[in-house]
All heavy atoms as a GROMACS GRO file, in nm:
protein
  605
    1MET      N    1   0.085  -0.118   0.000
    1MET     CA    2   0.000   0.000   0.000
    1MET      C    3   0.090   0.125   0.000
    1MET      O    4   0.180   0.136   0.081
    1MET     CB    5  -0.089  -0.002   0.124
    1MET     CG    6  -0.175   0.121   0.138
    1MET     SD    7  -0.279   0.124   0.286
    1MET     CE    8  -0.367  -0.029   0.271
    2LYS      N    9   0.065   0.214  -0.092
    2LYS     CA   10   0.145   0.336  -0.101
    2LYS      C   11   0.076   0.447  -0.022
    2LYS      O   12  -0.033   0.488  -0.053
    2LYS     CB   13   0.161   0.379  -0.246
    2LYS     CG   14   0.250   0.500  -0.261
    2LYS     CD   15   0.269   0.534  -0.406
    2LYS     CE   16   0.368   0.643  -0.428
    2LYS     NZ   17   0.340   0.770  -0.367
    3LEU      N   18   0.146   0.492   0.081
    3LEU     CA   19   0.094   0.604   0.160
    3LEU      C   20   0.115   0.734   0.085
    3LEU      O   21   0.205   0.745   0.002
    3LEU     CB   22   0.165   0.611   0.295
    3LEU     CG   23   0.154   0.490   0.387
    3LEU    CD1   24   0.235   0.516   0.514
    3LEU    CD2   25   0.010   0.463   0.423
    4ARG      N   26   0.037   0.832   0.118
    4ARG     CA   27   0.050   0.964   0.056
    4ARG      C   28   0.139   1.058   0.136
    4ARG      O   29   0.151   1.176   0.104
    4ARG     CB   30  -0.089   1.027   0.043
    4ARG     CG   31  -0.176   0.956  -0.057
    4ARG     CD   32  -0.310   1.022  -0.066
    4ARG     NE   33  -0.376   0.980  -0.187
    4ARG     CZ   34  -0.507   0.959  -0.196
    4ARG    NH1   35  -0.585   0.979  -0.092
    4ARG    NH2   36  -0.560   0.922  -0.310
    5ILE      N   37   0.205   1.008   0.238
    5ILE     CA   38   0.281   1.096   0.326
    5ILE      C   39   0.400   1.161   0.258
    5ILE      O   40   0.436   1.273   0.292
    5ILE     CB   41   0.322   1.026   0.457
    5ILE    CG1   42   0.408   0.904   0.431
    5ILE    CG2   43   0.198   0.989   0.537
    5ILE    CD1   44   0.460   0.836   0.558
    6ARG      N   45   0.458   1.095   0.162
    6ARG     CA   46   0.572   1.155   0.092
    6ARG      C   47   0.527   1.275   0.009
    6ARG      O   48   0.588   1.382   0.012
    6ARG     CB   49   0.640   1.052   0.002
    6ARG     CG   50   0.756   1.110  -0.075
    6ARG     CD   51   0.814   1.011  -0.171
    6ARG     NE   52   0.954   1.040  -0.191
    6ARG     CZ   53   1.039   0.958  -0.243
    6ARG    NH1   54   1.001   0.837  -0.280
    6ARG    NH2   55   1.164   0.993  -0.259
    7ASP      N   56   0.419   1.257  -0.065
    7ASP     CA   57   0.367   1.366  -0.148
    7ASP      C   58   0.328   1.487  -0.064
    7ASP      O   59   0.358   1.601  -0.100
    7ASP     CB   60   0.246   1.319  -0.230
    7ASP     CG   61   0.284   1.211  -0.331
    7ASP    OD1   62   0.401   1.207  -0.373
    7ASP    OD2   63   0.195   1.132  -0.367
    8LEU      N   64   0.262   1.462   0.048
    8LEU     CA   65   0.220   1.572   0.136
    8LEU      C   66   0.342   1.644   0.192
    8LEU      O   67   0.344   1.766   0.200
    8LEU     CB   68   0.132   1.519   0.249
    8LEU     CG   69  -0.008   1.474   0.208
    8LEU    CD1   70  -0.076   1.401   0.323
    8LEU    CD2   71  -0.091   1.593   0.164
    9ARG      N   72   0.442   1.568   0.233
    9ARG     CA   73   0.564   1.629   0.287
    9ARG      C   74   0.632   1.716   0.182
    9ARG      O   75   0.669   1.830   0.209
    9ARG     CB   76   0.660   1.520   0.336
    9ARG     CG   77   0.793   1.576   0.388
    9ARG     CD   78   0.888   1.466   0.430
    9ARG     NE   79   0.923   1.373   0.326
    9ARG     CZ   80   1.010   1.398   0.227
    9ARG    NH1   81   1.070   1.514   0.218
    9ARG    NH2   82   1.038   1.305   0.137
   10GLU      N   83   0.647   1.662   0.062
   10GLU     CA   84   0.714   1.736  -0.045
   10GLU      C   85   0.634   1.858  -0.088
   10GLU      O   86   0.691   1.963  -0.117
   10GLU     CB   87   0.741   1.644  -0.163
   10GLU     CG   88   0.847   1.540  -0.133
   10GLU     CD   89   0.869   1.440  -0.246
   10GLU    OE1   90   0.784   1.434  -0.339
   10GLU    OE2   91   0.969   1.368  -0.240
   11ASP      N   92   0.501   1.847  -0.091
   11ASP     CA   93   0.416   1.961  -0.128
   11ASP      C   94   0.433   2.078  -0.033
   11ASP      O   95   0.414   2.194  -0.071
   11ASP     CB   96   0.268   1.920  -0.131
   11ASP     CG   97   0.233   1.831  -0.249
   11ASP    OD1   98   0.317   1.819  -0.342
   11ASP    OD2   99   0.123   1.773  -0.247
   12ARG      N  100   0.468   2.048   0.090
   12ARG     CA  101   0.485   2.153   0.192
   12ARG      C  102   0.631   2.189   0.218
   12ARG      O  103   0.662   2.260   0.314
   12ARG     CB  104   0.417   2.109   0.322
   12ARG     CG  105   0.265   2.115   0.308
   12ARG     CD  106   0.197   2.031   0.413
   12ARG     NE  107   0.052   2.037   0.402
   12ARG     CZ  108  -0.021   1.973   0.312
   12ARG    NH1  109   0.037   1.898   0.222
   12ARG    NH2  110  -0.153   1.984   0.310
   13ASP      N  111   0.719   2.138   0.133
   13ASP     CA  112   0.863   2.165   0.144
   13ASP      C  113   0.917   2.130   0.283
   13ASP      O  114   0.999   2.203   0.339
   13ASP     CB  115   0.895   2.311   0.110
   13ASP     CG  116   0.866   2.343  -0.036
   13ASP    OD1  117   0.891   2.256  -0.122
   13ASP    OD2  118   0.818   2.455  -0.062
   14LEU      N  119   0.872   2.019   0.337
   14LEU     CA  120   0.921   1.970   0.465
   14LEU      C  121   1.027   1.862   0.440
   14LEU      O  122   1.026   1.798   0.336
   14LEU     CB  123   0.807   1.912   0.548
   14LEU     CG  124   0.696   2.010   0.585
   14LEU    CD1  125   0.575   1.934   0.641
   14LEU    CD2  126   0.747   2.110   0.686
   15THR      N  127   1.113   1.842   0.537
   15THR     CA  128   1.214   1.737   0.525
   15THR      C  129   1.170   1.615   0.605
   15THR      O  130   1.083   1.624   0.693
   15THR     CB  131   1.350   1.785   0.579
   15THR    OG1  132   1.337   1.810   0.720
   15THR    CG2  133   1.397   1.911   0.508
   16ARG      N  134   1.234   1.504   0.578
   16ARG     CA  135   1.208   1.384   0.658
   16ARG      C  136   1.246   1.410   0.803
   16ARG      O  137   1.183   1.359   0.894
   16ARG     CB  138   1.284   1.265   0.601
   16ARG     CG  139   1.228   1.216   0.471
   16ARG     CD  140   1.302   1.090   0.426
   16ARG     NE  141   1.248   1.045   0.299
   16ARG     CZ  142   1.311   1.058   0.183
   16ARG    NH1  143   1.432   1.110   0.179
   16ARG    NH2  144   1.255   1.016   0.072
   17SER      N  145   1.348   1.490   0.821
   17SER     CA  146   1.392   1.525   0.956
   17SER      C  147   1.281   1.599   1.031
   17SER      O  148   1.256   1.572   1.149
   17SER     CB  149   1.518   1.610   0.949
   17SER     OG  150   1.560   1.648   1.077
   18ASN      N  151   1.214   1.693   0.963
   18ASN     CA  152   1.102   1.766   1.026
   18ASN      C  153   0.996   1.670   1.076
   18ASN      O  154   0.948   1.682   1.189
   18ASN     CB  155   1.035   1.862   0.928
   18ASN     CG  156   1.121   1.973   0.875
   18ASN    OD1  157   1.118   2.002   0.756
   18ASN    ND2  158   1.199   2.037   0.962
   19LEU      N  159   0.957   1.577   0.991
   19LEU     CA  160   0.849   1.485   1.025
   19LEU      C  161   0.892   1.382   1.127
   19LEU      O  162   0.813   1.344   1.214
   19LEU     CB  163   0.795   1.416   0.900
   19LEU     CG  164   0.690   1.493   0.821
   19LEU    CD1  165   0.562   1.509   0.896
   19LEU    CD2  166   0.736   1.624   0.768
   20SER      N  167   1.016   1.338   1.121
   20SER     CA  168   1.063   1.241   1.221
   20SER      C  169   1.063   1.304   1.360
   20SER      O  170   1.030   1.238   1.458
   20SER     CB  171   1.201   1.185   1.184
   20SER     OG  172   1.300   1.286   1.188
   21LYS      N  173   1.097   1.431   1.368
   21LYS     CA  174   1.093   1.501   1.498
   21LYS      C  175   0.948   1.511   1.548
   21LYS      O  176   0.922   1.492   1.667
   21LYS     CB  177   1.155   1.639   1.486
   21LYS     CG  178   1.305   1.635   1.473
   21LYS     CD  179   1.364   1.773   1.453
   21LYS     CE  180   1.514   1.762   1.425
   21LYS     NZ  181   1.573   1.890   1.385
   22LEU      N  182   0.855   1.541   1.458
   22LEU     CA  183   0.715   1.548   1.496
   22LEU      C  184   0.666   1.416   1.554
   22LEU      O  185   0.593   1.413   1.653
   22LEU     CB  186   0.629   1.586   1.374
   22LEU     CG  187   0.479   1.580   1.393
   22LEU    CD1  188   0.430   1.701   1.471
   22LEU    CD2  189   0.407   1.570   1.260
   23LEU      N  190   0.709   1.306   1.493
   23LEU     CA  191   0.663   1.174   1.534
   23LEU      C  192   0.747   1.114   1.646
   23LEU      O  193   0.708   1.013   1.706
   23LEU     CB  194   0.662   1.078   1.415
   23LEU     CG  195   0.573   1.117   1.298
   23LEU    CD1  196   0.582   1.011   1.189
   23LEU    CD2  197   0.429   1.137   1.342
   24GLY      N  198   0.863   1.172   1.672
   24GLY     CA  199   0.950   1.118   1.776
   24GLY      C  200   1.017   0.988   1.734
   24GLY      O  201   1.038   0.898   1.815
   25CYS      N  202   1.050   0.978   1.605
   25CYS     CA  203   1.120   0.860   1.555
   25CYS      C  204   1.246   0.906   1.482
   25CYS      O  205   1.267   1.025   1.463
   25CYS     CB  206   1.030   0.778   1.463
   25CYS     SG  207   0.979   0.860   1.310
   26THR      N  208   1.326   0.812   1.438
   26THR     CA  209   1.446   0.849   1.364
   26THR      C  210   1.408   0.885   1.220
   26THR      O  211   1.303   0.845   1.169
   26THR     CB  212   1.548   0.733   1.360
   26THR    OG1  213   1.492   0.624   1.286
   26THR    CG2  214   1.585   0.688   1.501
   27GLN      N  215   1.498   0.957   1.157
   27GLN     CA  216   1.477   0.994   1.017
   27GLN      C  217   1.473   0.867   0.931
   27GLN      O  218   1.396   0.860   0.835
   27GLN     CB  219   1.589   1.087   0.972
   27GLN     CG  220   1.567   1.148   0.836
   27GLN     CD  221   1.672   1.252   0.802
   27GLN    OE1  222   1.738   1.307   0.889
   27GLN    NE2  223   1.688   1.278   0.675
   28GLN      N  224   1.553   0.770   0.966
   28GLN     CA  225   1.555   0.643   0.892
   28GLN      C  226   1.420   0.572   0.902
   28GLN      O  227   1.368   0.521   0.803
   28GLN     CB  228   1.666   0.553   0.943
   28GLN     CG  229   1.674   0.420   0.869
   28GLN     CD  230   1.782   0.328   0.924
   28GLN    OE1  231   1.839   0.353   1.030
   28GLN    NE2  232   1.811   0.223   0.853
   29THR      N  233   1.363   0.571   1.022
   29THR     CA  234   1.232   0.508   1.040
   29THR      C  235   1.127   0.580   0.957
   29THR      O  236   1.046   0.516   0.888
   29THR     CB  237   1.192   0.507   1.189
   29THR    OG1  238   1.285   0.428   1.261
   29THR    CG2  239   1.051   0.453   1.209
   30TYR      N  240   1.128   0.713   0.961
   30TYR     CA  241   1.030   0.788   0.882
   30TYR      C  242   1.047   0.759   0.733
   30TYR      O  243   0.949   0.740   0.661
   30TYR     CB  244   1.038   0.938   0.908
   30TYR     CG  245   0.931   1.010   0.832
   30TYR    CD1  246   0.802   1.014   0.881
   30TYR    CD2  247   0.957   1.067   0.708
   30TYR    CE1  248   0.701   1.074   0.808
   30TYR    CE2  249   0.856   1.126   0.635
   30TYR     CZ  250   0.729   1.130   0.686
   30TYR     OH  251   0.630   1.187   0.612
   31SER      N  252   1.170   0.753   0.688
   31SER     CA  253   1.198   0.722   0.548
   31SER      C  254   1.143   0.584   0.511
   31SER      O  255   1.087   0.565   0.402
   31SER     CB  256   1.348   0.727   0.523
   31SER     OG  257   1.378   0.696   0.390
   32ARG      N  258   1.153   0.491   0.602
   32ARG     CA  259   1.100   0.356   0.578
   32ARG      C  260   0.948   0.355   0.577
   32ARG      O  261   0.887   0.276   0.505
   32ARG     CB  262   1.157   0.260   0.681
   32ARG     CG  263   1.309   0.241   0.662
   32ARG     CD  264   1.373   0.163   0.773
   32ARG     NE  265   1.336   0.023   0.760
   32ARG     CZ  266   1.352  -0.066   0.857
   32ARG    NH1  267   1.402  -0.030   0.973
   32ARG    NH2  268   1.316  -0.191   0.838
   33TYR      N  269   0.884   0.445   0.654
   33TYR     CA  270   0.738   0.461   0.645
   33TYR      C  271   0.700   0.507   0.505
   33TYR      O  272   0.609   0.453   0.443
   33TYR     CB  273   0.687   0.566   0.744
   33TYR     CG  274   0.688   0.531   0.890
   33TYR    CD1  275   0.695   0.632   0.986
   33TYR    CD2  276   0.677   0.400   0.936
   33TYR    CE1  277   0.694   0.604   1.122
   33TYR    CE2  278   0.676   0.371   1.072
   33TYR     CZ  279   0.684   0.473   1.164
   33TYR     OH  280   0.683   0.446   1.298
   34GLU      N  281   0.771   0.609   0.457
   34GLU     CA  282   0.740   0.664   0.324
   34GLU      C  283   0.757   0.562   0.213
   34GLU      O  284   0.677   0.558   0.120
   34GLU     CB  285   0.831   0.784   0.294
   34GLU     CG  286   0.789   0.910   0.357
   34GLU     CD  287   0.862   1.032   0.303
   34GLU    OE1  288   0.956   1.019   0.222
   34GLU    OE2  289   0.823   1.143   0.343
   35SER      N  290   0.860   0.482   0.222
   35SER     CA  291   0.888   0.384   0.117
   35SER      C  292   0.799   0.261   0.125
   35SER      O  293   0.793   0.181   0.032
   35SER     CB  294   1.035   0.341   0.122
   35SER     OG  295   1.059   0.261   0.237
   36GLY      N  296   0.730   0.245   0.240
   36GLY     CA  297   0.646   0.127   0.258
   36GLY      C  298   0.725   0.007   0.306
   36GLY      O  299   0.672  -0.104   0.314
   37GLU      N  300   0.851   0.029   0.339
   37GLU     CA  301   0.936  -0.080   0.387
   37GLU      C  302   0.888  -0.133   0.522
   37GLU      O  303   0.898  -0.252   0.548
   37GLU     CB  304   1.080  -0.029   0.398
   37GLU     CG  305   1.183  -0.135   0.424
   37GLU     CD  306   1.324  -0.079   0.424
   37GLU    OE1  307   1.350   0.022   0.356
   37GLU    OE2  308   1.406  -0.138   0.496
   38ILE      N  309   0.837  -0.043   0.605
   38ILE     CA  310   0.776  -0.083   0.732
   38ILE      C  311   0.638  -0.018   0.741
   38ILE      O  312   0.613   0.084   0.679
   38ILE     CB  313   0.862  -0.048   0.855
   38ILE    CG1  314   0.886   0.103   0.865
   38ILE    CG2  315   0.991  -0.126   0.856
   38ILE    CD1  316   0.957   0.145   0.993
   39THR      N  317   0.552  -0.076   0.820
   39THR     CA  318   0.416  -0.027   0.837
   39THR      C  319   0.414   0.079   0.947
   39THR      O  320   0.466   0.056   1.056
   39THR     CB  321   0.321  -0.143   0.875
   39THR    OG1  322   0.329  -0.242   0.774
   39THR    CG2  323   0.178  -0.093   0.888
   40ILE      N  324   0.352   0.190   0.918
   40ILE     CA  325   0.339   0.296   1.017
   40ILE      C  326   0.235   0.255   1.120
   40ILE      O  327   0.131   0.198   1.086
   40ILE     CB  328   0.302   0.430   0.949
   40ILE    CG1  329   0.313   0.546   1.047
   40ILE    CG2  330   0.166   0.424   0.884
   40ILE    CD1  331   0.306   0.683   0.980
   41ASP      N  332   0.265   0.280   1.247
   41ASP     CA  333   0.170   0.244   1.352
   41ASP      C  334   0.055   0.344   1.356
   41ASP      O  335   0.066   0.456   1.309
   41ASP     CB  336   0.241   0.235   1.488
   41ASP     CG  337   0.304   0.366   1.528
   41ASP    OD1  338   0.234   0.447   1.591
   41ASP    OD2  339   0.422   0.387   1.496
   42ILE      N  340  -0.054   0.302   1.416
   42ILE     CA  341  -0.176   0.383   1.417
   42ILE      C  342  -0.156   0.515   1.491
   42ILE      O  343  -0.213   0.617   1.451
   42ILE     CB  344  -0.296   0.303   1.475
   42ILE    CG1  345  -0.428   0.375   1.450
   42ILE    CG2  346  -0.277   0.275   1.622
   42ILE    CD1  347  -0.470   0.378   1.307
   43TYR      N  348  -0.073   0.516   1.594
   43TYR     CA  349  -0.048   0.639   1.669
   43TYR      C  350   0.016   0.744   1.578
   43TYR      O  351  -0.028   0.858   1.573
   43TYR     CB  352   0.042   0.609   1.789
   43TYR     CG  353   0.083   0.734   1.863
   43TYR    CD1  354  -0.005   0.797   1.951
   43TYR    CD2  355   0.209   0.789   1.845
   43TYR    CE1  356   0.032   0.912   2.018
   43TYR    CE2  357   0.247   0.904   1.912
   43TYR     CZ  358   0.158   0.965   1.998
   43TYR     OH  359   0.194   1.080   2.063
   44ASN      N  360   0.120   0.705   1.505
   44ASN     CA  361   0.188   0.800   1.416
   44ASN      C  362   0.105   0.834   1.294
   44ASN      O  363   0.109   0.947   1.245
   44ASN     CB  364   0.326   0.746   1.376
   44ASN     CG  365   0.426   0.760   1.487
   44ASN    OD1  366   0.416   0.849   1.571
   44ASN    ND2  367   0.523   0.671   1.491
   45LEU      N  368   0.027   0.740   1.245
   45LEU     CA  369  -0.063   0.769   1.133
   45LEU      C  370  -0.164   0.876   1.174
   45LEU      O  371  -0.188   0.972   1.100
   45LEU     CB  372  -0.135   0.642   1.088
   45LEU     CG  373  -0.226   0.657   0.968
   45LEU    CD1  374  -0.146   0.687   0.842
   45LEU    CD2  375  -0.310   0.533   0.949
   46THR      N  376  -0.220   0.861   1.292
   46THR     CA  377  -0.317   0.958   1.343
   46THR      C  378  -0.251   1.094   1.365
   46THR      O  379  -0.309   1.199   1.332
   46THR     CB  380  -0.379   0.908   1.475
   46THR    OG1  381  -0.439   0.781   1.452
   46THR    CG2  382  -0.482   1.004   1.529
   47LYS      N  383  -0.129   1.094   1.416
   47LYS     CA  384  -0.056   1.218   1.438
   47LYS      C  385  -0.033   1.291   1.305
   47LYS      O  386  -0.048   1.413   1.297
   47LYS     CB  387   0.077   1.187   1.505
   47LYS     CG  388   0.130   1.295   1.592
   47LYS     CD  389   0.244   1.241   1.677
   47LYS     CE  390   0.291   1.347   1.772
   47LYS     NZ  391   0.403   1.301   1.856
   48LEU      N  392   0.001   1.218   1.201
   48LEU     CA  393   0.020   1.280   1.069
   48LEU      C  394  -0.111   1.332   1.012
   48LEU      O  395  -0.115   1.438   0.951
   48LEU     CB  396   0.085   1.180   0.972
   48LEU     CG  397   0.232   1.152   0.994
   48LEU    CD1  398   0.279   1.042   0.899
   48LEU    CD2  399   0.316   1.278   0.975
   49ALA      N  400  -0.219   1.257   1.030
   49ALA     CA  401  -0.350   1.302   0.981
   49ALA      C  402  -0.389   1.434   1.048
   49ALA      O  403  -0.438   1.525   0.982
   49ALA     CB  404  -0.456   1.195   1.006
   50GLU      N  405  -0.364   1.445   1.177
   50GLU     CA  406  -0.394   1.569   1.248
   50GLU      C  407  -0.302   1.681   1.200
   50GLU      O  408  -0.348   1.794   1.180
   50GLU     CB  409  -0.379   1.548   1.399
   50GLU     CG  410  -0.488   1.462   1.457
   50GLU     CD  411  -0.467   1.428   1.605
   50GLU    OE1  412  -0.362   1.464   1.661
   50GLU    OE2  413  -0.557   1.366   1.662
   51PHE      N  414  -0.175   1.652   1.179
   51PHE     CA  415  -0.079   1.751   1.133
   51PHE      C  416  -0.119   1.807   0.996
   51PHE      O  417  -0.115   1.928   0.973
   51PHE     CB  418   0.061   1.690   1.126
   51PHE     CG  419   0.166   1.781   1.072
   51PHE    CD1  420   0.219   1.883   1.151
   51PHE    CD2  421   0.213   1.766   0.943
   51PHE    CE1  422   0.317   1.969   1.101
   51PHE    CE2  423   0.311   1.851   0.892
   51PHE     CZ  424   0.363   1.952   0.971
   52TYR      N  425  -0.160   1.719   0.906
   52TYR     CA  426  -0.198   1.760   0.771
   52TYR      C  427  -0.346   1.799   0.759
   52TYR      O  428  -0.392   1.836   0.652
   52TYR     CB  429  -0.167   1.650   0.670
   52TYR     CG  430  -0.020   1.630   0.644
   52TYR    CD1  431   0.043   1.508   0.669
   52TYR    CD2  432   0.058   1.733   0.593
   52TYR    CE1  433   0.177   1.490   0.644
   52TYR    CE2  434   0.194   1.716   0.568
   52TYR     CZ  435   0.252   1.594   0.594
   52TYR     OH  436   0.386   1.576   0.568
   53ASN      N  437  -0.420   1.786   0.870
   53ASN     CA  438  -0.563   1.817   0.872
   53ASN      C  439  -0.639   1.738   0.766
   53ASN      O  440  -0.713   1.792   0.684
   53ASN     CB  441  -0.588   1.967   0.857
   53ASN     CG  442  -0.730   2.005   0.892
   53ASN    OD1  443  -0.790   1.944   0.980
   53ASN    ND2  444  -0.785   2.104   0.824
   54THR      N  445  -0.617   1.608   0.769
   54THR     CA  446  -0.685   1.517   0.678
   54THR      C  447  -0.723   1.391   0.755
   54THR      O  448  -0.711   1.387   0.877
   54THR     CB  449  -0.596   1.487   0.555
   54THR    OG1  450  -0.674   1.421   0.456
   54THR    CG2  451  -0.474   1.405   0.590
   55SER      N  452  -0.769   1.290   0.685
   55SER     CA  453  -0.808   1.165   0.751
   55SER      C  454  -0.701   1.058   0.730
   55SER      O  455  -0.621   1.064   0.636
   55SER     CB  456  -0.941   1.114   0.694
   55SER     OG  457  -0.925   1.072   0.560
   56CYS      N  458  -0.703   0.960   0.818
   56CYS     CA  459  -0.614   0.845   0.802
   56CYS      C  460  -0.647   0.772   0.672
   56CYS      O  461  -0.557   0.723   0.603
   56CYS     CB  462  -0.627   0.750   0.921
   56CYS     SG  463  -0.563   0.817   1.075
   57ASP      N  464  -0.775   0.766   0.637
   57ASP     CA  465  -0.815   0.703   0.511
   57ASP      C  466  -0.749   0.770   0.392
   57ASP      O  467  -0.705   0.703   0.298
   57ASP     CB  468  -0.967   0.707   0.494
   57ASP     CG  469  -1.040   0.606   0.580
   57ASP    OD1  470  -0.973   0.521   0.643
   57ASP    OD2  471  -1.164   0.612   0.585
   58TYR      N  472  -0.740   0.902   0.394
   58TYR     CA  473  -0.674   0.974   0.284
   58TYR      C  474  -0.526   0.938   0.280
   58TYR      O  475  -0.471   0.911   0.174
   58TYR     CB  476  -0.693   1.125   0.297
   58TYR     CG  477  -0.627   1.200   0.184
   58TYR    CD1  478  -0.689   1.211   0.061
   58TYR    CD2  479  -0.500   1.256   0.199
   58TYR    CE1  480  -0.629   1.276  -0.045
   58TYR    CE2  481  -0.438   1.322   0.095
   58TYR     CZ  482  -0.503   1.332  -0.027
   58TYR     OH  483  -0.442   1.396  -0.132
   59LEU      N  484  -0.460   0.939   0.395
   59LEU     CA  485  -0.318   0.906   0.399
   59LEU      C  486  -0.291   0.764   0.349
   59LEU      O  487  -0.190   0.739   0.286
   59LEU     CB  488  -0.263   0.920   0.542
   59LEU     CG  489  -0.261   1.061   0.601
   59LEU    CD1  490  -0.205   1.056   0.743
   59LEU    CD2  491  -0.181   1.157   0.515
   60LEU      N  492  -0.385   0.674   0.377
   60LEU     CA  493  -0.369   0.534   0.335
   60LEU      C  494  -0.412   0.510   0.190
   60LEU      O  495  -0.395   0.400   0.139
   60LEU     CB  496  -0.450   0.443   0.427
   60LEU     CG  497  -0.402   0.437   0.573
   60LEU    CD1  498  -0.504   0.364   0.659
   60LEU    CD2  499  -0.266   0.371   0.581
   61GLY      N  500  -0.468   0.612   0.126
   61GLY     CA  501  -0.512   0.596  -0.012
   61GLY      C  502  -0.646   0.527  -0.025
   61GLY      O  503  -0.681   0.478  -0.133
   62LEU      N  504  -0.724   0.524   0.082
   62LEU     CA  505  -0.855   0.459   0.078
   62LEU      C  506  -0.964   0.552   0.028
   62LEU      O  507  -1.074   0.506  -0.004
   62LEU     CB  508  -0.891   0.407   0.217
   62LEU     CG  509  -0.794   0.302   0.274
   62LEU    CD1  510  -0.830   0.267   0.417
   62LEU    CD2  511  -0.792   0.178   0.186
   63THR      N  512  -0.937   0.681   0.025
   63THR     CA  513  -1.030   0.780  -0.028
   63THR      C  514  -0.948   0.890  -0.095
   63THR      O  515  -0.832   0.911  -0.061
   63THR     CB  516  -1.120   0.840   0.083
   63THR    OG1  517  -1.213   0.931   0.024
   63THR    CG2  518  -1.040   0.913   0.189
   64ASP      N  519  -1.010   0.958  -0.188
   64ASP     CA  520  -0.946   1.073  -0.253
   64ASP      C  521  -0.994   1.205  -0.194
   64ASP      O  522  -0.957   1.311  -0.241
   64ASP     CB  523  -0.972   1.070  -0.404
   64ASP     CG  524  -0.899   0.955  -0.472
   64ASP    OD1  525  -0.790   0.918  -0.424
   64ASP    OD2  526  -0.950   0.904  -0.572
   65VAL      N  527  -1.080   1.197  -0.092
   65VAL     CA  528  -1.133   1.316  -0.027
   65VAL      C  529  -1.032   1.361   0.079
   65VAL      O  530  -1.008   1.290   0.177
   65VAL     CB  531  -1.270   1.289   0.038
   65VAL    CG1  532  -1.321   1.413   0.110
   65VAL    CG2  533  -1.368   1.240  -0.067
   66TYR      N  534  -0.974   1.480   0.057
   66TYR     CA  535  -0.871   1.530   0.149
   66TYR      C  536  -0.928   1.577   0.282
   66TYR      O  537  -0.869   1.559   0.387
   66TYR     CB  538  -0.793   1.645   0.083
   66TYR     CG  539  -0.679   1.696   0.170
   66TYR    CD1  540  -0.556   1.633   0.166
   66TYR    CD2  541  -0.697   1.803   0.256
   66TYR    CE1  542  -0.451   1.676   0.246
   66TYR    CE2  543  -0.593   1.848   0.336
   66TYR     CZ  544  -0.471   1.784   0.331
   66TYR     OH  545  -0.368   1.826   0.410
   67LYS      N  546  -1.047   1.637   0.276
   67LYS     CA  547  -1.110   1.696   0.396
   67LYS      C  548  -1.131   1.589   0.503
   67LYS      O  549  -1.182   1.480   0.475
   67LYS     CB  550  -1.243   1.759   0.357
   67LYS     CG  551  -1.311   1.832   0.469
   67LYS     CD  552  -1.439   1.896   0.420
   67LYS     CE  553  -1.509   1.969   0.534
   67LYS     NZ  554  -1.635   2.027   0.492
   68PRO      N  555  -1.092   1.620   0.628
   68PRO     CA  556  -1.110   1.520   0.734
   68PRO      C  557  -1.257   1.500   0.765
   68PRO      O  558  -1.341   1.585   0.737
   68PRO     CB  559  -1.036   1.580   0.853
   68PRO     CG  560  -1.037   1.726   0.828
   68PRO     CD  561  -1.034   1.743   0.678
   69TYR      N  562  -1.286   1.387   0.826
   69TYR     CA  563  -1.422   1.358   0.869
   69TYR      C  564  -1.460   1.448   0.985
   69TYR      O  565  -1.376   1.490   1.063
   69TYR     CB  566  -1.436   1.212   0.914
   69TYR     CG  567  -1.397   1.113   0.807
   69TYR    CD1  568  -1.288   1.029   0.825
   69TYR    CD2  569  -1.470   1.102   0.691
   69TYR    CE1  570  -1.253   0.938   0.727
   69TYR    CE2  571  -1.436   1.012   0.593
   69TYR     CZ  572  -1.327   0.928   0.612
   69TYR     OH  573  -1.292   0.839   0.515
   70LYS      N  574  -1.588   1.473   0.998
   70LYS     CA  575  -1.640   1.548   1.112
   70LYS      C  576  -1.627   1.461   1.237
   70LYS      O  577  -1.664   1.344   1.235
   70LYS     CB  578  -1.786   1.587   1.088
   70LYS     CG  579  -1.843   1.672   1.197
   70LYS     CD  580  -1.986   1.711   1.165
   70LYS     CE  581  -2.042   1.793   1.280
   70LYS     NZ  582  -2.182   1.827   1.257
   71ARG      N  583  -1.575   1.521   1.343
   71ARG     CA  584  -1.561   1.446   1.469
   71ARG      C  585  -1.696   1.430   1.537
   71ARG      O  586  -1.779   1.520   1.533
   71ARG     CB  587  -1.466   1.519   1.563
   71ARG     CG  588  -1.324   1.514   1.515
   71ARG     CD  589  -1.232   1.565   1.623
   71ARG     NE  590  -1.095   1.550   1.578
   71ARG     CZ  591  -1.006   1.472   1.640
   71ARG    NH1  592  -1.039   1.407   1.748
   71ARG    NH2  593  -0.884   1.462   1.593
   72ILE      N  594  -1.713   1.316   1.598
   72ILE     CA  595  -1.836   1.287   1.672
   72ILE      C  596  -1.810   1.321   1.818
   72ILE      O  597  -1.711   1.279   1.875
   72ILE     CB  598  -1.875   1.140   1.656
   72ILE    CG1  599  -1.899   1.109   1.509
   72ILE    CG2  600  -1.996   1.108   1.741
   72ILE    CD1  601  -1.922   0.963   1.481
   73GLY      N  602  -1.904   1.393   1.876
   73GLY     CA  603  -1.895   1.420   2.020
   73GLY      C  604  -1.827   1.540   2.055
   73GLY      O  605  -1.766   1.622   2.064
   0.00000   0.00000   0.00000
């Protein structure tokens, strides 16, 4: 499964280092998330969705709708 996190990062002129600091992981780990070499955990996926103001489904390529879902409650 190809995540959209690389495209979003590049569109915003961010570095892998920027995002690895946000997630509290190494730059190598973040790079492996982008390449699909390792699976991103749900905690970091959610953190990225909040950072980009989108849904996890969008990041995972399950929808083409960028706008996040309305929160319940």
